[in-house]
C-alpha positions in Angstrom: 0.0 -0.1 -0.1 1.2 3.5 -0.7 1.6 5.6 2.3 1.2 8.9 0.4 1.9 12.4 1.6 0.0 14.5 4.1 0.9 12.8 7.3 1.9 14.8 10.3 3.1 12.3 12.8 4.9 12.8 16.1 6.3 9.3 16.0 7.5 7.4 12.9 8.6 3.6 13.2 10.0 1.7 10.2 10.4 -2.0 11.0 12.5 -4.3 9.1 13.9 -1.6 7.0 16.3 -4.0 5.0 13.2 -5.3 3.2 12.3 -2.0 1.8 13.1 -1.5 -1.9 13.1 2.3 -1.6 13.1 4.9 1.1 9.6 6.1 0.2 8.0 5.1 3.6 10.9 6.5 5.6 11.1 9.8 3.6 7.2 10.3 3.7 7.2 9.9 7.6 10.3 12.1 7.9 9.1 14.9 5.9 5.7 14.9 7.4 7.3 15.7 11.0 8.6 19.2 10.1 5.8 21.0 12.1 6.2 18.8 15.2 8.0 20.2 18.0 10.0 17.1 19.1 9.4 14.3 16.5 10.9 10.8 16.7 11.8 8.4 13.9 12.6 5.0 14.9 14.2 2.4 12.5 14.3 -1.2 13.6 15.7 -3.9 11.5 18.2 -6.8 11.1 20.9 -6.8 8.5 20.1 -7.9 4.9 21.6 -9.2 1.7 20.8 -6.5 -0.7 23.4 -3.7 -0.4 21.7 -1.5 -3.0 18.8 -0.9 -0.8 18.6 2.2 1.3 18.7 0.5 4.6 22.5 -0.6 3.8 23.4 3.0 3.2 21.9 4.0 6.5 23.8 1.3 8.2 27.0 2.7 6.4 26.3 6.1 7.8 25.4 5.2 11.3 28.4 2.8 11.6 30.5 6.0 10.8 28.8 7.7 13.8 29.9 4.9 16.1 33.4 4.5 14.9 35.7 6.5 17.0 38.4 6.5 14.3 35.9 8.4 11.9 35.1 11.9 12.4 31.4 11.8 11.9 29.1 13.3 14.3 25.5 13.8 14.5 23.8 14.5 18.0 20.2 14.0 16.3 21.0 10.3 16.1 20.9 7.6 18.8 22.5 4.5 17.3 22.7 1.1 18.5 24.1 -1.7 16.3 24.4 -5.3 17.8 26.4 -7.4 15.3 29.4 -9.7 15.1 32.8 -8.2 14.4 34.2 -9.3 10.9 36.8 -11.4 12.3 34.5 -13.2 14.7 33.9 -17.0 14.4 30.3 -17.7 14.1 30.9 -21.1 15.7 32.2 -19.5 18.9 29.2 -19.1 21.2 30.8 -16.5 23.3 30.5 -14.1 20.4 26.7 -14.6 20.1 25.9 -12.2 22.8 27.2 -9.2 20.5 24.4 -9.7 18.0 21.9 -11.3 20.6 22.0 -9.0 23.7 18.7 -10.6 25.0 18.4 -13.9 23.3 21.8 -15.0 24.3 21.3 -14.5 28.1 18.8 -17.4 28.8 19.2 -21.2 27.9 16.3 -21.4 25.4 17.6 -18.6 23.4 21.1 -20.1 23.1 19.6 -23.6 22.2 17.6 -21.8 19.4 20.7 -20.2 18.1 22.6 -23.7 18.2 19.8 -25.2 16.3 19.8 -22.6 13.7 23.5 -22.6 13.3 23.4 -26.5 13.0 20.9 -26.4 10.3 22.9 -23.5 8.4 26.2 -25.7 8.5 24.4 -28.7 7.0 22.3 -26.7 4.4 24.3 -24.0 2.7 21.2 -22.4 1.4 20.2 -21.6 5.0 23.5 -19.9 5.9 22.5 -16.4 4.5 19.5 -16.3 6.7 21.4 -17.3 9.8 24.1 -14.7 9.2 21.7 -11.9 8.6 18.7 -12.9 11.1 20.9 -14.3 13.9 24.3 -12.8 13.6 23.1 -9.4 12.3 25.9 -9.5 9.5 25.3 -7.9 6.0 25.7 -10.4 3.3 26.6 -10.0 -0.4 24.8 -13.0 -1.5 21.5 -13.4 -3.6 20.5 -16.9 -4.8 22.9 -17.7 -7.6 24.0 -14.1 -7.6 26.7 -13.3 -10.1 29.0 -10.6 -8.3 30.3 -10.2 -4.8 29.2 -6.5 -4.3 31.9 -5.7 -1.8 34.4 -6.5 -4.3 32.5 -4.6 -7.1 32.4 -1.5 -4.8 36.2 -1.9 -4.1 36.7 -1.2 -7.9 35.1 2.1 -7.8 37.5 4.8 -8.7 38.1 7.9 -10.7 38.5 6.8 -14.5 41.6 8.8 -15.9 41.7 10.4 -19.3 41.4 7.5 -21.8 41.7 9.4 -25.0 43.3 7.6 -27.8 43.0 4.2 -26.2 41.7 1.0 -27.8 38.0 0.4 -26.8 35.7 -2.4 -27.2 31.9 -2.0 -27.4 29.1 -4.3 -26.6 25.4 -3.9 -27.5 22.3 -5.2 -25.5 19.3 -3.9 -27.7 16.5 -5.5 -25.7 12.8 -4.8 -26.5 12.4 -1.1 -28.0 10.2 -0.3 -25.2 12.6 -1.2 -22.5 16.1 -0.3 -21.3 18.6 -0.5 -24.2 22.4 -0.4 -23.3 25.8 0.2 -24.9 28.8 -1.1 -22.7 32.5 -0.2 -23.5 35.8 -1.4 -22.1 39.0 0.5 -22.6 42.2 -1.3 -21.9 45.4 0.2 -20.5 48.4 -1.2 -18.6 46.4 -4.3 -17.5 43.4 -2.5 -16.2 40.0 -2.6 -17.8 38.0 0.9 -17.8 34.4 -0.1 -18.0 31.2 1.9 -18.4 27.8 1.9 -20.1 25.2 4.3 -21.4 21.5 3.4 -21.5 18.5 4.6 -23.5 14.8 4.5 -22.5 11.6 5.7 -24.3 10.7 9.0 -22.5 6.9 8.0 -22.7 7.6 5.0 -20.8 10.0 6.4 -18.2 7.6 7.4 -15.6 5.9 3.8 -15.7 9.3 2.2 -15.4 10.3 4.3 -12.4 7.1 3.0 -10.7 7.8 -0.7 -11.5 11.6 -0.7 -11.3 11.7 1.4 -8.2 14.9 3.2 -9.4 15.5 7.0 -10.3 15.8 6.9 -14.0 15.2 10.6 -14.0 18.1 11.3 -11.7 20.3 8.9 -13.6 19.3 10.9 -16.8 20.3 14.1 -15.3 23.7 12.6 -14.3 24.2 11.6 -17.8 24.1 7.9 -17.5 20.8 7.4 -19.4 19.2 9.1 -22.5 15.6 9.4 -22.9 14.4 8.9 -26.6 11.2 10.6 -27.7 8.1 8.5 -28.1 7.2 4.9 -26.9 10.2 3.0 -28.5 13.9 3.5 -28.1 15.1 5.2 -31.4 18.1 3.1 -32.6 19.4 6.0 -34.7 20.1 7.9 -31.5 21.9 4.9 -30.2 24.2 4.9 -33.4 24.8 8.6 -33.0 25.8 8.3 -29.5 28.2 5.6 -30.4 29.9 7.6 -33.0 30.1 10.7 -31.0 31.3 8.7 -28.1 34.3 7.4 -30.0 35.0 10.6 -31.9 34.8 12.9 -28.6 37.4 10.7 -26.9 39.5 9.9 -29.9 39.1 6.3 -29.2 40.6 3.6 -31.4 37.4 1.2 -31.8 38.4 -2.5 -31.9 35.3 -4.5 -32.2 31.7 -4.1 -31.3 29.8 -7.2 -30.2 26.1 -7.8 -31.0 23.2 -10.2 -31.0 21.8 -10.3 -34.5 18.4 -11.3 -33.0 17.6 -7.7 -32.4 20.6 -5.6 -33.5 21.3 -6.8 -37.0 20.1 -3.5 -38.7 22.1 -1.2 -36.2 25.1 -3.5 -36.7 24.8 -3.3 -40.6 24.6 0.7 -40.2 27.7 0.8 -38.1 29.6 -1.7 -40.3 28.9 0.6 -43.2 30.7 3.3 -41.3 33.8 1.3 -40.8 33.0 -0.3 -37.4 34.2 -4.0 -36.9 31.1 -5.8 -35.9 31.2 -9.1 -34.2 28.2 -11.5 -33.8 27.9 -12.8 -30.3 25.0 -15.2 -29.9 23.4 -14.9 -26.4 24.1 -18.5 -25.6 26.0 -20.0 -22.6 28.8 -21.6 -24.6 29.6 -18.1 -26.2 29.1 -16.2 -22.9 30.6 -18.2 -20.2 34.3 -17.3 -20.8 33.7 -13.6 -20.8 31.3 -13.8 -17.9 33.7 -15.7 -15.9 36.7 -13.5 -16.9 35.1 -10.2 -16.2 34.2 -11.3 -12.8 37.8 -12.6 -12.1 39.3 -9.3 -13.2 36.8 -7.6 -10.7 37.9 -9.9 -7.8 41.6 -9.2 -8.9 41.0 -5.5 -8.6 41.8 -5.0 -12.4 38.6 -3.4 -13.3 37.6 0.3 -12.6 34.1 1.3 -13.0 33.9 5.0 -11.9 30.9 4.3 -9.7 28.3 4.5 -12.3 25.0 4.2 -10.4 23.2 2.4 -13.5 25.9 -0.3 -13.9 26.2 -1.0 -10.1 22.4 -1.3 -10.0 22.5 -3.9 -12.9 25.4 -5.8 -11.5 23.6 -6.2 -8.3 20.5 -7.4 -10.1 22.4 -10.1 -12.1 21.6 -13.7 -11.4 23.6 -16.4 -13.2 22.7 -19.8 -14.6 25.0 -22.7 -14.9 25.1 -25.9 -17.0 26.3 -29.3 -16.2 29.8 -28.4 -17.4 29.8 -25.5 -15.1 29.6 -22.8 -17.9 27.7 -19.8 -16.8 26.0 -16.8 -18.1 23.6 -14.1 -16.8 20.1 -15.2 -16.5 17.6 -12.4 -17.7 14.5 -14.3 -17.0 15.5 -15.0 -13.2 17.3 -11.7 -12.4 14.8 -9.5 -10.2 15.3 -6.3 -12.4 17.1 -5.1 -15.4 20.6 -6.4 -16.1 21.0 -4.9 -19.6 23.9 -2.5 -18.7 26.2 -5.3 -17.3 25.2 -7.7 -20.2 26.2 -4.9 -22.6 29.7 -4.7 -20.7 30.2 -8.3 -20.7 29.5 -8.5 -24.4 32.2 -5.9 -24.8 
């Protein structure tokens, strides 16, 4: 249910904030308190496993307030975080009191924790729930999630001047009414500088923001997305963006990967203008090597992504599938939201 504006509360309580996809409920309650003399906003939650949600950002901020080595102060906040320290052994029962200041003080509570740990150790699929619910640890782990997002965030950094470098492009031209993405990879001294630019029909943007629950309008203002007029993506604008992108940066374009199922016409137009186009069927035997290789380079710290919020959102959404030979590819059907930007980068 949409909360809506017009509230004037003295007390707002947001429970299990980790499960909120957006900060809408929090924001409406908070903004409605401006006329109150002594309002109070309370947030109660365990940890979660989606670090792109607003709760994790709040956790990061409040952790800084508590950290004596970080100069962050806010007297308007009262913060209490009960969690295991990163180096703590979850099997050591003496650590459990840190995350369970009440439950770990009586025999029935300890027995409940022992039982939950036993199940989690025997059934790996239960470990995520044990860590987040019982040990209050944030876990970068979706079911069949593609990327460890902690390692991905570690690759955020300022992208240097790349003018004149060789660059590889990848196209992910989905349905014309959806998000369409161009990914690029520039290579220098063993590092891979990656990014994307996406396109969305302006007539569909408001609807997509409501269903996808992400700020496409803000990302547009930041320059990571272009709206195209009408109900469908204009592929001529995609072509124009590619040509201008290469010209502006004086890149040396190497190859552009595409899937002929929905990009054949654009590929032919680019090829007629001197681009080397390479067909890349979207099948697991073709995509497994680049999908694995890209992740390996991220984990090695050899990828720099410039903290592009659209690309990070797509990476966090990505779910993978695996065949009996352990080949992998991103699974658009099972990914909870759009992954076109990271699919385009992997194509590149």
